[in-house]
C-alpha positions in Angstrom: 57.7 -48.6 62.0 57.5 -52.2 60.1 54.8 -52.5 57.2 54.1 -56.3 56.1 52.6 -56.7 53.3 48.9 -58.9 53.3 47.9 -58.7 50.0 47.9 -56.7 46.6 51.2 -57.4 45.6 51.4 -57.1 42.3 47.8 -57.9 41.6 44.6 -55.8 42.1 42.5 -58.0 45.0 42.9 -58.4 48.5 44.6 -55.2 49.3 45.9 -55.4 53.2 48.7 -53.6 55.2 50.0 -54.4 58.7 52.1 -51.9 60.3 53.7 -52.0 63.5 54.6 -48.9 65.3 56.6 -48.4 68.8 53.6 -50.1 70.6 50.7 -50.0 68.3 49.9 -51.7 65.4 47.5 -51.0 62.7 45.5 -52.5 59.6 45.1 -51.1 56.7 42.5 -52.4 54.9 41.3 -56.4 55.1 39.9 -56.9 51.6 38.6 -59.9 48.9 39.4 -61.1 45.7 36.4 -62.6 44.1 36.8 -65.3 41.3 35.7 -68.5 40.9 36.9 -69.0 44.3 36.9 -66.2 46.3 41.1 -65.3 48.1 41.8 -63.8 51.2 45.4 -61.6 52.3 47.4 -63.1 54.8 45.8 -64.0 58.3 46.3 -61.8 61.5 44.3 -61.9 64.0 42.5 -59.0 66.2 44.4 -60.2 68.9 47.8 -58.6 66.7 46.0 -55.3 66.2 45.1 -52.2 67.9 43.5 -51.0 65.6 41.9 -51.7 61.7 41.0 -49.2 59.1 38.6 -49.9 55.8 39.5 -46.8 53.5 36.4 -47.4 51.3 33.7 -49.5 50.5 35.2 -51.4 47.8 35.2 -55.4 48.3 39.0 -55.6 47.5 39.8 -53.5 50.4 36.5 -53.8 52.6 35.5 -57.4 52.5 37.7 -59.7 54.7 37.2 -57.4 57.7 34.1 -59.4 59.1 36.6 -62.6 59.4 38.2 -60.5 62.5 34.7 -60.9 63.9 35.0 -65.0 63.7 36.6 -65.4 66.7 37.2 -62.1 68.5 37.1 -58.3 67.9 38.7 -55.2 66.7 38.2 -51.1 66.7 37.4 -50.3 63.1 37.6 -46.8 61.8 36.1 -45.5 58.7 34.0 -42.7 57.7 30.2 -42.9 58.0 29.6 -43.2 54.2 32.1 -46.0 54.0 30.6 -48.4 56.8 27.3 -47.7 55.2 28.3 -48.8 51.7 30.9 -51.4 53.4 28.0 -53.2 54.9 25.8 -52.9 51.9 28.3 -54.4 49.4 29.5 -57.1 51.9 25.8 -58.2 52.8 25.7 -59.0 49.1 28.6 -60.8 48.5 27.5 -62.8 52.0 24.3 -63.7 50.0 25.7 -64.5 46.9 28.8 -66.6 47.9 27.2 -68.4 50.1 29.8 -71.4 51.0 33.2 -69.9 49.8 33.2 -66.9 52.7 34.8 -67.9 56.2 32.4 -65.1 58.1 28.6 -65.0 58.3 26.0 -62.2 58.4 26.6 -62.2 61.8 29.9 -61.4 62.1 29.5 -58.8 59.4 26.7 -57.3 62.5 29.5 -58.0 64.8 31.8 -56.0 62.8 29.1 -52.7 62.8 28.9 -52.9 66.2 32.9 -52.1 66.7 33.5 -49.4 63.4 34.4 -46.5 64.8 32.8 -43.3 62.4 35.5 -40.4 62.0 36.1 -37.4 59.9 38.7 -36.5 57.7 41.9 -35.1 59.4 40.4 -36.6 62.9 43.8 -38.2 64.4 43.5 -41.5 66.2 46.2 -42.4 69.3 47.2 -45.5 69.9 50.6 -45.4 72.1 53.2 -43.5 70.4 51.2 -43.7 67.3 48.7 -42.0 65.2 46.9 -42.1 61.8 44.2 -39.8 60.2 42.3 -40.5 57.0 42.5 -38.3 54.0 40.1 -37.3 50.9 41.5 -40.0 48.2 38.9 -38.6 45.4 38.1 -42.2 44.6 34.7 -42.9 46.2 32.2 -41.0 48.5 33.9 -40.9 51.8 37.0 -43.0 50.3 40.2 -42.2 52.2 43.6 -42.6 52.4 46.1 -43.1 55.4 48.7 -41.2 56.8 49.9 -43.0 59.9 52.7 -41.4 62.1 55.2 -42.9 64.8 58.5 -41.9 66.5 59.0 -39.0 63.8 58.1 -41.3 61.1 55.7 -40.9 58.7 53.8 -43.6 56.8 51.3 -42.5 53.2 49.2 -45.0 52.1 46.9 -44.2 48.9 44.8 -46.7 49.1 42.8 -46.4 45.9 43.3 -42.4 45.0 42.2 -40.4 42.1 44.3 -37.0 42.9 41.7 -35.2 40.6 38.2 -36.3 42.0 35.8 -36.5 39.4 32.0 -34.5 38.6 31.2 -35.5 41.8 34.0 -35.7 45.0 36.7 -33.2 45.3 40.4 -33.4 44.8 42.5 -35.6 46.9 44.1 -34.0 49.9 47.6 -34.5 49.7 49.2 -31.4 52.0 50.8 -33.9 54.7 54.7 -32.6 54.4 57.7 -35.2 54.1 57.2 -38.8 54.9 59.4 -41.5 55.3 57.1 -44.2 53.2 54.5 -44.2 50.8 52.7 -47.2 49.6 50.9 -46.5 46.2 48.7 -47.8 43.8 49.8 -48.8 40.4 46.7 -49.9 38.9 46.7 -47.5 35.6 50.9 -47.0 35.9 51.2 -47.9 32.7 48.5 -46.3 31.0 47.1 -42.8 30.3 43.4 -42.4 30.2 41.2 -40.0 27.2 40.9 -37.0 28.9 37.5 -37.3 30.9 35.6 -34.1 28.7 36.7 -36.0 25.7 35.2 -39.7 27.3 31.9 -37.5 28.3 31.4 -36.8 24.5 31.7 -39.8 23.6 30.1 -41.3 25.3 26.9 -38.9 25.0 27.4 -39.2 21.0 26.7 -43.1 21.7 24.0 -42.3 23.8 22.1 -40.0 21.2 22.9 -42.4 18.2 21.2 -45.7 19.6 18.2 -43.5 21.2 17.8 -42.2 18.0 17.6 -45.3 16.2 14.9 -46.2 19.0 17.0 -48.7 20.5 17.9 -48.6 24.4 21.8 -48.2 25.7 22.9 -50.3 28.2 24.8 -49.4 30.7 26.8 -51.9 33.4 27.9 -49.9 35.6 29.7 -50.3 39.0 27.1 -49.8 41.8 29.2 -47.7 44.1 30.2 -44.5 42.6 30.4 -45.8 38.6 26.3 -45.7 38.4 26.1 -42.6 39.8 28.6 -40.6 37.8 27.3 -41.4 34.6 23.9 -40.1 35.6 25.6 -36.9 36.4 27.6 -37.2 33.3 24.1 -37.0 31.5 22.6 -34.6 33.4 25.2 -32.0 32.5 25.0 -32.4 29.4 21.2 -31.8 29.4 20.7 -35.1 28.1 16.9 -35.3 26.4 15.7 -39.2 26.8 14.8 -41.3 29.9 17.3 -42.5 32.2 17.0 -45.3 34.0 18.7 -46.6 37.5 18.4 -50.4 38.2 19.6 -52.9 41.0 21.8 -51.9 44.0 22.7 -48.9 42.5 19.3 -47.0 44.0 20.4 -48.5 47.1 23.8 -46.8 47.0 21.8 -43.1 45.3 19.6 -43.7 48.9 22.9 -43.8 51.1 24.7 -41.4 48.8 21.6 -38.8 49.5 22.8 -39.1 53.4 26.0 -37.8 52.8 26.2 -34.2 51.1 29.2 -32.9 52.9 31.1 -35.7 51.1 30.3 -34.6 47.9 31.6 -31.9 45.1 28.5 -30.3 45.0 25.2 -32.0 46.4 22.5 -30.4 44.6 24.2 -31.7 41.2 24.3 -35.0 42.4 20.9 -35.3 43.7 19.1 -33.3 40.4 21.4 -36.2 38.4 20.0 -39.2 40.2 16.6 -37.7 40.9 16.1 -36.7 37.3 16.5 -40.6 36.2 13.5 -43.5 36.8 14.3 -45.9 39.8 13.3 -49.0 39.3 12.8 -51.5 42.5 11.2 -54.6 42.1 10.6 -57.1 38.3 7.3 -55.8 37.2 8.7 -52.2 36.7 12.3 -53.7 35.4 10.3 -55.4 32.9 8.5 -52.4 31.8 11.9 -50.6 31.1 12.2 -52.6 27.9 8.9 -51.0 26.9 10.5 -47.6 25.6 13.8 -46.3 24.5 15.8 -45.8 27.7 19.6 -45.4 28.9 19.3 -48.3 31.9 22.3 -47.8 34.1 22.4 -50.9 36.0 25.2 -53.5 37.8 27.2 -55.3 37.7 29.5 -53.4 36.1 31.2 -56.8 34.7 28.4 -58.1 34.1 28.5 -60.7 36.8 25.4 -61.2 38.5 22.6 -58.5 39.4 20.0 -56.8 37.7 22.8 -56.5 34.6 22.3 -60.3 33.6 18.5 -59.5 32.7 19.5 -56.1 30.3 22.2 -58.5 28.9 19.7 -60.9 28.1 16.9 -58.6 26.9 18.7 -56.7 24.9 21.7 -57.9 23.3 20.6 -59.7 20.5 18.9 -56.7 19.0 21.3 -54.3 16.9 19.2 -51.4 16.9 20.6 -51.6 21.0 24.0 -50.2 22.5 26.0 -51.5 25.6 28.5 -49.0 26.8 31.1 -50.5 29.2 32.5 -48.0 31.1 33.8 -49.8 33.8 37.0 -51.9 34.8 36.7 -55.5 33.0 38.5 -57.8 34.8 39.8 -60.9 33.1 37.6 -64.0 33.2 34.6 -62.0 33.3 31.7 -61.9 31.2 32.1 -58.6 30.3 35.9 -58.8 29.2 34.6 -62.0 27.2 31.5 -59.5 25.5 34.4 -56.7 24.5 37.1 -59.5 23.6 34.9 -61.8 21.3 31.9 -59.9 21.4 29.8 -63.2 22.2 27.2 -63.4 25.7 26.1 -66.4 27.2 22.2 -66.2 27.4 20.3 -68.9 29.5 23.2 -71.3 29.4 23.9 -70.7 25.8 26.6 -68.7 23.8 25.5 -66.2 21.5 26.9 -63.1 19.2 25.9 -59.6 20.7 24.1 -57.8 17.6 24.1 -55.2 19.9 26.9 -52.4 19.5 29.1 -52.7 22.0 31.7 -49.7 22.4 34.1 -49.1 25.7 34.1 -45.6 27.8 37.4 -44.7 30.3 35.5 -43.5 33.4 37.8 -44.9 35.7 38.4 -43.6 39.4 42.0 -44.2 39.4 45.0 -41.9 38.9 46.2 -42.7 35.5 49.7 -42.7 34.9 50.4 -39.1 34.3 48.6 -38.1 38.0 50.4 -40.9 39.3 53.8 -39.4 38.6 52.4 -35.9 39.3 51.1 -36.9 43.3 54.8 -38.4 43.1 56.1 -35.1 42.4 54.6 -33.4 45.0 56.1 -35.9 47.7 58.2 -34.5 50.4 61.3 -36.2 51.6 62.7 -39.0 50.4 60.4 -41.7 51.2 60.9 -45.2 50.4 58.0 -46.6 48.1 56.1 -49.8 47.4 54.0 -50.1 44.1 50.9 -52.3 44.9 47.3 -53.3 43.4 48.7 -53.5 39.9 49.0 -56.4 37.6 52.7 -57.7 38.1 53.7 -55.1 35.0 52.5 -51.9 36.5 53.6 -52.9 39.9 57.3 -53.5 38.7 57.8 -51.3 35.5 56.3 -48.4 38.1 58.5 -49.4 40.6 61.6 -49.3 38.2 60.2 -45.7 36.4 60.4 -44.2 39.8 63.5 -44.7 40.7 65.2 -43.1 37.4 62.9 -40.2 37.5 63.1 -39.1 41.0 65.9 -41.4 42.3 63.5 -42.7 45.2 64.1 -46.4 46.7 61.1 -47.9 45.4 60.0 -51.7 44.7 57.1 -54.1 43.7 56.8 -56.0 47.3 55.8 -59.9 47.4 53.1 -61.2 49.9 54.5 -61.6 53.1 57.8 -59.3 52.6 58.0 -56.9 55.7 59.4 -53.4 54.6 61.2 -51.1 58.0 61.7 -47.8 58.0 
């Protein structure tokens, strides 16, 4: 079995791995990295692979998959919610990026025509090799991948949260001995605040802001984070108005269609239905008339209805802004966090609203990553990916020191054999 690293090496973004087994080749994820210009993984052609797999809907894992359909086709596998959510996010990106992408909406439609929906633990065979998806606890329908061929086993975590969340069950890590582990390293160097503590602090802040007759704006990723915040508020029996806007509303509709993928479908439905769903500009403007918690993408304040709320709420000190999503370098969210400044209609202003950050990550932190490796059976080689340079490199060194495993942070283009 050979693995070629096509992306996500010492970086977060454009995840992609080609696994060549005896007589079969699988593509695990094919994502983009969105910056000033989109950047892509190393190229593969549909002729080179027997099947492509999308582990979950986030664009850094799914966003380049339609490029395989510009001059060809292949079978693409994922869970049903992953396809629905991927299509929503990819089509939105195509509309926003316009010129920067190498494919268009017709290629997204072709991808969907070749989509093969599968459930967790459903084994798909190609030649002498097979793969199956395992629950990852990261986003709705999200998965890790187990590949088997000629008595060799590879486990690719993709994005994983072994403990799950209020919305999702724990990750499924019951798969016996493996020969190669490809693990994310996003938070390998940091431990996050315990979730209960984050929730308490967030609720406390929400009450502080609303008690002074302000509104609390919560820019959050449309897939998962927005809904998680709604569940946290409902669980705390929050007494004030909660609003959901932008793409988060479309995601709510998709997620309500897949109750079997949720930890507790009733709790989820009660939480999102308890919120006011904004549909259209007129409604959006009316939400500013009375204090509320307003949950709206984009999580890093890059576009979306979040820009409207930022412009209208950030210059009044009675309001609050709760950053609950990862803030990438160079994003308006990171700028607001580090400098307290925001751009409104092309001009820079100091934000008067109180800004606080809360940890609600859907990824494993340092402790859970080490717990995951501790549980792995066998004596696998380990590739540390999907983290910045230090997170990947240092994590590999620590895995070798602690567990004696052959671990390293690969570079793009590296080929690893087992």
